[in-house]
N, C-alpha and C positions, 0 to 999 in steps of 0.2 A: 210307239208309235209315232211319227214325225208327221206333222202338219204338211201340207204343200197348199195347194192353189184351188179358188173356187171358180164354179164358171154357172152362168145364166143359162137354162134352154128352157123349151117348153115339155113341159111332162105329159101333156095330149091335147087334143084340140079344145076340150072344155076344161081343162083342169086348168088353166092360167099358167100362171109363171112359175116355175120351181128352182129353189137355189140349190147346186150340189158343191159338196167340198170334197178334196180328194186329200187321201192319206197317204203315205208310205209305211209298207208292212214287209215284214220278213218271215216266211215260211220254210220249212224244213221237213224231208221225209224221203223214203226209199225210192220214190221215183218223182218227177217232177211234177206230175198230175197228183199225186200225195203232198206234195210241199205247197201245192197251190191250194188246194182242198184244206190243209191246216190253216193257213193264214186265212182264209175266209171264212171257215168254221169259226174261227177264233174271234174274228172281227165281228162276226155274226153275233155274238153272244152280248154285246156291249153298242152296236149299231143297228139301226134299221134302215130299210130304204137302199142295200148296197144296189147299184144298179149296174155297175159295171167294172172291168180291172184291165191292166194292162200288164205285160211282163217288163220289166224293166232291165232284169238281168238274171242270167242263170249261172251257178257255180256249184261245187261241189267239194266236198272232203271224201279220202280214203284211207279207208283203217283196214290194213291188210286187204281182205277181200270183202269186206264192205264198204259200200260207198253210199253216201247222203248226200241228197241234191238241197241246193240252198236256193231260194226265188227270192228276188225283189220283186214287188208289186205296188202300182201305184192303182189304188182301190177308189171309186168315187160313190158317194151316198147322197140320197136328198134329204136335205135340210127340213125337220117337221115343223110346221107351222105351228105357234103357240098361242092361243087365243087369252090374252090377259082382260081380267074384269074389272 
């Protein structure tokens, strides 16, 4: 995973300010939807607060009659606040 940029926005009317970070991911699957789901599912194992994504690029590999799609995504997640004692 490669780090990208951060942006600041409001998480909700009463929630105050939230900070989001974007990372770039690549997923693969037998369809574009499967490739996106694979990338998001894997990211969800270690990231909390995934908020949105954008498909940056779609490509594919052909092996005989088999096609595998590859997608590059930019995924935004909300950084969690940590209270230090």
